[in-house]
Each structure stands twice: as structure tokens, then as C-alpha cells.
C-alpha positions in Angstrom: 14.7 14.4 -4.7 12.5 13.6 -1.8 8.9 14.9 -2.0 9.2 17.3 1.1 12.5 18.8 -0.3 10.9 19.3 -3.7 7.8 21.0 -2.1 10.3 23.1 -0.3 12.3 24.3 -3.1 8.9 25.0 -5.2 7.6 27.2 -2.4 11.0 28.8 -1.7 12.3 29.3 -5.4 8.9 30.2 -6.8 7.8 32.2 -4.0 4.6 30.2 -3.7 2.1 31.5 -1.0 0.2 28.2 -0.7 1.2 24.5 -0.9 1.9 23.0 -4.1 -0.2 19.8 -4.6 0.4 16.3 -5.4 -2.3 14.1 -7.3 -2.2 10.5 -7.8 -4.7 8.9 -10.1 -5.2 5.3 -8.7 -5.7 3.0 -11.6 -6.9 -0.3 -9.6 -8.9 -1.1 -6.5 -5.8 -2.8 -4.6 -3.6 0.2 -5.1 -6.1 2.2 -2.8 -4.0 3.0 0.6 -5.6 0.7 3.1 -4.5 3.3 5.9 -6.6 6.2 4.6 -10.1 6.9 4.8 -12.4 7.9 1.9 -14.4 11.2 2.3 -17.9 10.8 3.1 -19.4 14.0 1.5 -19.1 14.6 -2.1 -17.2 17.6 -3.4 -15.5 19.1 -6.5 -12.1 17.9 -7.6 -11.0 21.5 -7.9 -12.2 21.7 -4.2 -9.9 18.9 -3.2 -7.0 20.7 -4.8 -7.8 24.0 -3.1 -8.4 22.1 0.3 -4.8 20.8 0.0 -3.2 24.0 -1.5 -4.9 26.1 1.4 -5.6 24.0 4.2 -3.1 21.2 3.9 -6.0 18.5 3.8 -5.7 15.3 2.2 -8.5 13.8 0.1 -9.3 10.2 -1.3 -12.2 10.0 -3.4 -13.9 7.5 -5.5 -16.2 8.4 -8.4 -19.3 8.8 -6.2 -17.7 11.5 -4.0 -16.6 13.6 -7.1 -19.6 16.0 -7.0 -18.8 17.4 -10.3 -19.0 14.7 -13.0 -17.3 16.6 -15.7 -14.2 16.7 -13.6 -14.6 13.0 -12.5 -14.9 12.3 -16.4 -12.0 14.3 -17.3 -9.8 12.3 -14.6 -11.0 8.9 -16.2 -13.1 8.0 -13.1 -16.2 7.8 -15.8 -17.7 8.5 -19.2 -18.6 12.0 -19.8 -22.4 12.6 -19.0 -24.5 13.1 -22.2 -25.4 16.7 -21.1 -21.6 17.6 -21.0 -20.7 15.3 -24.2 -23.4 16.7 -26.4 -22.2 20.2 -25.5 -25.7 21.2 -24.1 -24.3 22.3 -20.6 -21.9 24.6 -22.1 -24.6 26.0 -24.7 -28.0 26.1 -22.9 -27.0 26.5 -19.1 -23.4 28.1 -19.0 -23.5 30.2 -22.2 -20.1 29.5 -23.4 -20.6 28.6 -27.1 -23.1 29.9 -29.6 -24.3 26.4 -30.5 -24.7 22.8 -28.8 -22.4 21.7 -31.6 -19.6 24.1 -30.5 -19.9 23.0 -26.9 -19.5 19.3 -28.3 -16.6 20.3 -30.3 -14.9 21.7 -27.2 -15.7 18.7 -25.0 -14.4 16.3 -27.5 -11.2 18.2 -27.7 -10.5 17.8 -24.2 -7.2 15.8 -23.4 -9.2 13.8 -20.7 -8.1 10.6 -19.3 -9.7 7.3 -20.8 -12.9 6.4 -19.0 -12.5 3.9 -16.5 -8.5 4.5 -16.2 -8.8 5.4 -12.6 -11.0 4.1 -9.7 -10.2 6.9 -7.1 -8.1 10.3 -6.7 -5.7 11.1 -3.9 -5.0 14.7 -3.7 -2.5 16.0 -0.9 0.0 18.9 -0.3 3.1 17.5 -2.2 5.0 17.3 1.1 2.6 14.8 2.6 2.2 12.7 -0.1 2.8 9.0 0.9 2.9 7.8 -2.7 4.7 9.0 -5.8 2.2 11.5 -7.7 1.3 11.6 -11.2 1.2 15.6 -11.4 2.1 18.3 -9.1 0.0 21.4 -9.5 0.4 24.9 -8.0 -1.5 28.0 -8.3 0.3 31.0 -8.9 1.2 34.3 -10.8 2.1 34.5 -14.6 5.6 35.1 -13.5 5.7 31.9 -11.3 4.4 30.0 -14.2 7.1 31.4 -16.3 9.8 30.4 -14.0 8.5 26.8 -13.9 8.4 26.6 -17.9 12.0 28.1 -17.9 13.0 25.4 -15.5 11.4 22.8 -17.5 13.1 24.0 -20.8 16.6 24.6 -19.1 18.3 21.4 -20.0 17.1 20.9 -23.6 15.3 24.0 -24.7 12.4 24.1 -26.9 8.7 25.4 -26.3 5.9 24.5 -23.9 2.6 24.3 -25.8 -0.2 25.3 -23.5 -3.5 23.7 -24.1 -6.6 25.3 -22.5 -10.1 26.4 -23.3 -11.2 28.3 -20.0 -12.9 25.2 -18.9 -12.2 22.6 -16.6 -9.1 23.9 -15.5 -7.9 21.8 -12.6 -9.1 18.4 -14.0 -8.5 18.5 -17.6 -6.0 21.4 -17.9 -3.6 20.8 -14.8 -4.1 17.1 -14.3 -5.3 14.9 -17.6 -3.3 17.2 -20.1 0.1 17.0 -18.4 -0.1 13.2 -17.9 -1.2 12.9 -21.6 1.4 15.0 -23.2 4.2 14.6 -20.7 4.6 18.3 -20.6 3.8 21.4 -18.2 0.5 22.7 -18.8 -0.7 26.4 -17.7 -4.3 26.9 -17.3 -6.1 30.1 -17.2 -8.6 28.9 -14.9 -12.6 28.2 -15.4 -15.5 29.9 -14.4 -16.4 26.8 -12.3 -13.3 26.7 -10.1 -13.7 30.4 -9.7 -17.0 30.1 -8.4 -17.0 26.9 -6.5 -13.5 26.6 -5.1 -12.2 30.3 -4.9 -9.9 30.6 -7.6 -8.5 33.8 -7.7 -8.9 35.6 -11.0 -5.2 37.0 -11.2 -3.5 33.7 -10.9 -3.0 30.7 -13.2 -3.1 26.9 -12.6 0.0 25.0 -13.3 0.1 21.2 -13.8 3.4 19.3 -14.1 4.2 15.8 -14.8 5.9 14.4 -11.6 9.1 13.4 -13.5 9.4 16.7 -15.1 8.5 18.5 -11.8 11.4 16.8 -10.0 14.0 17.8 -12.9 12.5 21.2 -12.8 13.1 21.4 -9.2 16.6 20.7 -9.1 17.0 23.4 -12.0 15.2 25.9 -9.6 17.2 25.1 -6.7 20.5 25.9 -8.7 19.1 28.7 -10.7 16.0 30.1 -9.3 17.7 32.7 -7.3 19.8 33.7 -9.9 17.1 34.4 -12.2 15.5 36.7 -9.6 18.5 38.6 -8.9 18.5 39.1 -12.8 15.2 40.8 -12.9 15.8 43.4 -10.2 16.8 46.9 -11.3 
């Protein structure tokens, strides 16, 4: 399925109100698109996804243009800074854990990409991607997340294991986790993305490995309308 067709299917069958987003973690310098310009002002990764989702913007950025270093580390652009890996940020500043050790345990459990595994990120509306993305992300309602889970499981059945901590939603939960486990992941969001990128409190963030998203889109095209009709009184 072509990317523009996949994007159209996701929007129409899931009734998305904003763009589904494609993300490519670029592994080597020579793979960075020569016809695209890097951004010149640092922003957070969650803001990059939101810019693609809401405004159709494309963002190409190396680590120095990622203002959230926790996000950059989660994506494999760098090591986690000491104030994050030690748990101190979540303990003393954000008050998300009772002790620094508890914060460190949370960070060490992140399904983060290996440090140095990427040199840049490319984030764009799925329909505008010029390369095959690693992950497809959409922000939507629990019903929309439920539909994609059903589509993913349609062929072989089973269950989806959702992995989240209420921290680092766009970067770890919706990008690195789906890549590493090869399956869809649903994030409850995080306070950082809510505060800094405007993530709505009543929506969830869904990340799907590209190959999984492609197969699920075919299922949605065939079954999505029927599933909606079945729910109607």
C-alpha cells in the first residue's frame, strides 16, 4: 500500500481528526536526505510530531536540534544525561517518584533505542514521507486505539501488550517501543508532551511499526466500516 493511500485509510477508517505521522530514525550520515534542510532552532521531539500532526510540517533534526535530551536519548541519538539516568530529574524536579532510586529504575526500564543507533530524525505527515518510515504514529481516542489493535490482531489473534510509564510518551512509548518489540504500543501520554506540545488529556498516542501498520491498514480498509456499523444501535 502506498503511503498516501495508507494515510487516507487510517484517517477515513479510524475517523482521525489530524494527520497520521511517519517517523524515520536515520542510522547513517549518508542516509540523510540531501534535498531536505535541517531545522535551525531546537525543539522537542513531541513538538515535531505535533507539528506534523496538526500543521503538516516536516522536520529533519540531528541531536543538537532536539531540545529535550531525554527524548533524544530515547530515540538513540545520545546517551541519557546523568540527571535523567540517575532518576534525579523525576525525583527532585518533577516529583514523579518517591526516591531517586525509583526514578532510576523507571529510566532503566525504558525500551529506548541503543545510544548512537541514530544520527537524525525525520518526522512528517505519513502521506508526505519520501522514505519508508520506521513507525507510524497517530493521536486519537481510546476507540481509535481499540480499532488499530483489533486490526493488528485480525489475522493471527493474540493480545497486544501495552508498555508505558506515563513518561516520555512520543519518544519512548510511541517510537522506540514499537520498533523494539515489533508491535503496536499505546501510550497514555506524559505531562511533558501535554505541557510542551499540547497533547490533549483525553487522547492517547499510538505507535505502530511500519510493516504492522501497513497490514493493519489493509484490514481497516476491508473491515473498519463494518466494525463501526456493528456498534451503532
